[in-house]
N, C-alpha and C positions, 0 to 999 in steps of 0.2 A: 332270410338272408343268404340259403344256399340256393334260393331259384324256386323251394317248394312252399307252398303255403302253410303258414305255422297255425299253430292250433288257435292262438287269439285272432289270425285272420279267418278262421275258420266260424269261429264265435260270432266277429263282428260280421261275418257276410249272413250269419243265417238271424241272426237279430233285424238287419237290415232289410232284409226279404221277407220279413214276417207279416201277414195281412195285420192291418190298424184298424182302428173305430175313428181316427182322425181324418177328415179331410185337408184342415188348414188349422192348426193348434195355435198358430199364432194371433188368431183371432181369439185368444183366450187369453193370452199376453196383457199386461197392463198396461204397456207403449202403444198399443193397438186402438186407433179412435174410430171408433164405427162412424158408417155415415149420419145414421139415425141415431140420435140419443134417446133412449128409452128415458120416458119420465124426467126430464130436461127442459122441458119445452118454455117452461116459466123463464126459467133463467137465461135462455137464449133469446127470448121476448127484451129480456131487462136489459141486457147488455145490448142489443139494438137499438133500444131507445136511448140510452148513452151515447152510443157512439153514431147516430143517426146522423149528427152535426159534421161527421167524417166525408159523409155523401154530398150531403145540402151545401155545406161551406165549408170546404177544407183549407186547413191553414187560419181561421177563423179564432180557433179555442184550444187549447190543451186539455184534453177531458181525462178524467182519473176515475177509476172502479175498485174496487175492493172487494175479490170472494172469497167469502168463508165459509169455512165447515169442516167436517173430520175429515180423517184418512178414508178414502174410498167411496168419498159421495159426488164424483165426478166433477169436481171443480176444474180440475187439468185438461179432461176431454170437453168441457164445455168450452174453456178459451183456445185450447187448440182450433176443435170446429169452428167457432164463431171468427178467428184469426184467418182461418184458411179460405171459409165463406167470403167474408167482408172484403177480402184481396181480389178474391174474381169477381164478387160483384161491383166494386169499385171502378175495377180495369175496364168492364164494359161501359163506365160512364168519362173514361180518360183520365183517371185518376189513378196516380202511382203511388200505392200504399203497401208498404212491406209492413208485414207479421212476424216478430222476432221473439221466441220463447226461451226465456233462461231459468236453468234452475239454479237457484242459489245456493242450495246445498251442495252444489260443487261449485258454483263461483258465486264465492264469498264476499268479494272486494268490489267496490265501484271499478276499479281498474280493470279488474274479471269480466265485470259483465261488460263495460264497454266493448271489451277485446273483442268478447262473442257477437255483441251486436256489430261490431266493423267488420268479422269475418262474415257475417251473412250477407252483408250491405256488398261489400265490397271486399272479396278475399285477397286481393292484393295491396291492401292499405299496410302498410308498416306498424307492428304496436313496440316495437323495442327501441327503447332511448326516449320513451315521452312519458308524461306524467300523464294521470287519467284525466286531468284539465285536458292536457294538450290532445290527447288521441280524441275527447271527445269533441273540439274544437275542429280538429281535421274531420271528423266524422261527420259534423255540423253543416262543415262546409261543402261537403259531399250531396248530402240533402237537399240543400239550395241548389247546387249546380245542376243537379238532376232532376230538381223538383220531387225530389222524394218524401213521403208522410211514414212516419214509423208509430206503427203501434207494438208497444214493448211489454209483455209479459213477465212479471218477477215471480216465481213461483218458487214456493217454502219463502217465502221474502223476510222472514223473521231471522231467516239465517243471514243476511245480509248486514257486514260490519265494516267498519272501517280499517284500513291497515293502520291509521294515526291514532287509532284508541277512541276517537269520538264515534259513538255509536251510531248518531242520527247522521249522519254527516253524507253518506249516501243517497240515503232518502230524501234528504233535505234537497242535495243537489240536484236529485231527479224530480221531484218534484216542485220543484221552483224554477228548472229552465228555464218558463216564460218569462219570467224577472229580469233573465240576460239579455233575452232577443225581444224586447218591446218593441213597438211599430214594427215586425217582419211577422211574416207568416209563421204558424205555430205549429213544428214538426213533429212533435211527440208526446204522444198520449200515453197512458200507463194503466196497466192490469195487473194490481197486485194479489195475489193467492196465499191464502194463509187459514191454517186452522183454527187459531182465534187471534182476537184482537188485542191482547193484553200487552204484545211488546211493543204498541205505539204508544201505550201509556206514559213511557219513560222519553219520548221523542218532543222536540219542539212542536209547541202551540201551534204554529201555522202550519206545520207538515201533517198533523193530528187532523187539524180542519179539511185539511186539501183532501186527504186519503180518506175520510169517512165521509164526504159529501155524497158519494154512491155508493153504497154498501149492497152487496147481491149474496143473503144468505143461504146456504146448502144444507137442509136438512138431511137427517141420516135415510136411509132409504126403508121402509115398511118390509115386512116378510112378500106381501102381494107384487111388489114394485122389484124385489130381487128375483120373484119368478119368472116377470116379465124380460129381465135384463139378461138373466141365464138363459133362459129358453131361444131368445135371439141370440144372441151370441153362441149357443150352444149349436144351433141350427145352420150356422155361418163353419164354424170348426169340426162340426163331428155329424158322420152319418146320421139320418134320421132313425136308421134301427137302433143306434145306440143309446138313445134317448128314451126315457118313460116319465110320464108326469108324475110317479110316484118320487124318483131318485130329484127331480128339479125342486120339487115339492120339499124333499127331505133337507137339500141342500140349501135353500132359502129359508128354513125352520131355524137351521143351524146357526145361519149366517145374522138371522133377523135383531139378534139383542145389540150386534155392532153396527148395523145399516149399513154395511161395508160391501161394496158391490165388489172390490178388486178381491177380499178374503173369499168370497162366493164363487167368483171365477175360478181362483185357485184349486181350490174345491172339486170345481168341476174337473179342471185341468189333470191334476193328481189322479182324481178316481180314474179319468180315463185312461190314463197311465197304467193305474194298477190293473183294469180291464184287458190293457193289451197284454202286460206281461203273463196274465194268466189265459189269453187266447181266447177269452169270454165274448160271447157275441153282442152282449151291450153290459153297460153301465150298471151294477148291482147296488144296492145299499150296503152292503159289506165292503165295497169299494170305496165308498165315500168315507164310510167310519175310520177306513185303514189312511185315505188323504187327511182325514181331519187331525190325526194324530201326527202326520207329518208338518201341518201349517199351525199346530199350537206353540212350536218354535219361530223365535224370531230369525229372520234371514240373517246366519252371519256375516254373509259377506258386509252388510250394511254396518254392521260393528267397527268389522276391520278397517274398512274405509273413511274411519272417522279421523278427523286431526289427531295429533299424537297426543296432546295432553287431555283432549275427550278420553283417548284410549284409556291412560292412565289413571284418569278420575274414576272411569269404570269399573278397572279393573280394582281400584283402591276398595269401591262401593262391595263389590264383588268376595274381597280379602277379607274384610271387615264381618260381613254376613257370614261367611265360613269360619270365623273364628270365636263368634261370638251365638253362633248357633241358633241367631235371632230373624225376625221379620222386617226388622225395623233397623238403622244406624242413624247415627248422629252426622254433622256437617262435621262436626271436630275429630271423630274417629276417622271419616274419610280424609280430613285434610292431613291427618298425622300420617297414616299409610301412604299417602300420595306422594308425601315427603321421601320417605322409606326408599318409594320405588324409584324416585327421580335420583336419589341418589346413588343407587343401586346401577342405574342405566346412564349416569355421568351426564344427568339432564337439568340444566338449571331449571327449578322449580317455578310457577306462575305464583303471581301475589293472589293474597285471599279473596280480593275484590273480584276477580276472573271465574272463581268457583262458582258464583250463582248463575252465571252466564254458561258454562258447562253443565250446569244441574236442568237449566231452563232447555238447552238445545237437546238434551238427553231426554228429556218429560216429552217436548215434540216431537220426538221420535216415536215414543211409546215404549222406551228401554227402563227408563224410572218413573217411580211417581213418588208422590210426596202427602204428607198429611200434618196436622200438627199434634205435639205429643199431648197427654193425658196422665193420669195416675201416672206415678212412679217416677216422674221427673219434677227438677224443681225449674218451676215459671216454665212457661211455653218455648219450645223449640221444634225446630222441622225436622221430622223423621224422614228418610229418604227410604225404599223399596225397589226391590228389583222385579219388573214388569216381563211378560211375554220370552224370557230366558230364564235358565238355570245357573246358578255359580259354577256351576262344571264345565256348561257351556260355552259363559265368560274366558274361564281362566284357560279351556279348552281351545277357543280362539287368539285368544291374547297371550298365549305362552312367549310368543317373543319379548314382551317385555318384564319377565320373570326377572332377569336381571343375573 
């Protein structure tokens, strides 16, 4: 402030000037989509076969495909790489195809999905004062006027709900658009991305049939496949001297039970950061062990970005677990605590019927898990446990809801 560098300035400048083992650490981030997707060639071929019609006969049919598999198995990367590639491929044939990727964890209603698509197709399109149906009709007119075909990917599709309370309304609408525009070129094809197909079981039979017609399943990566993936990404992200086969094999072995490439890549990134902090010339096994301790915890920002009532539900689970000093809690115990939390925060509690939706969403995120009760309980009941997070971490992250 007085014109002289501060201690903080000196610390920051020193750290910024230190040598690093990284060439481009963004190549290890989850959002990075590499040009070559190691060990996902069969899935790319499957998508190509489904959407070949968009090249051969655009507008003749609205294709739909569902990608299913656990977290970190490449579903999103494959969809984005395919979407980008097919856009370029058909452009060379004079076909105007637009690929739009929407994360339904963030955009959970039909209106928000259509708004996101509209902003990608024509940023100047108005989105205020319209219903979802009206905004879609405006979007469709633009597609027709500009002769645009849309390939829409709905990532984390199981989070897509309707503000009206009709759970299948958004997917019913989007999957049955063809019925509304008969005898006109079909301009909307869909890619659904989900961790499992359970959410489809409660939907309209016609929706189920439509979305299960083409299913591409992604298996977990093996240790050998994970080695190849982190080796390829590591060579792009790190100096060659920073990597050793010993460390890559260690990371792939640690990650193999999960079969999760995201987990393996984060281990490598964090290990590289520990090596940098120690001014090491390469990543050592001890750096990997330190990194593993870091990533064993669920990212708290994901918890803090949950909708309000899901945060209240999660905090209630943590509080009951702490009070009971137990591994599991019952839905009844959670609901009682949830209502107390709502009252202390002057929030209107949601109905019991919505609790199962909250539970399913938190299970899908890998925060909660369930099992059926055994001895010690009257009849059978669903027991809820906390996964990848400690009780203390939840309470610390959601302390603003303590009331």
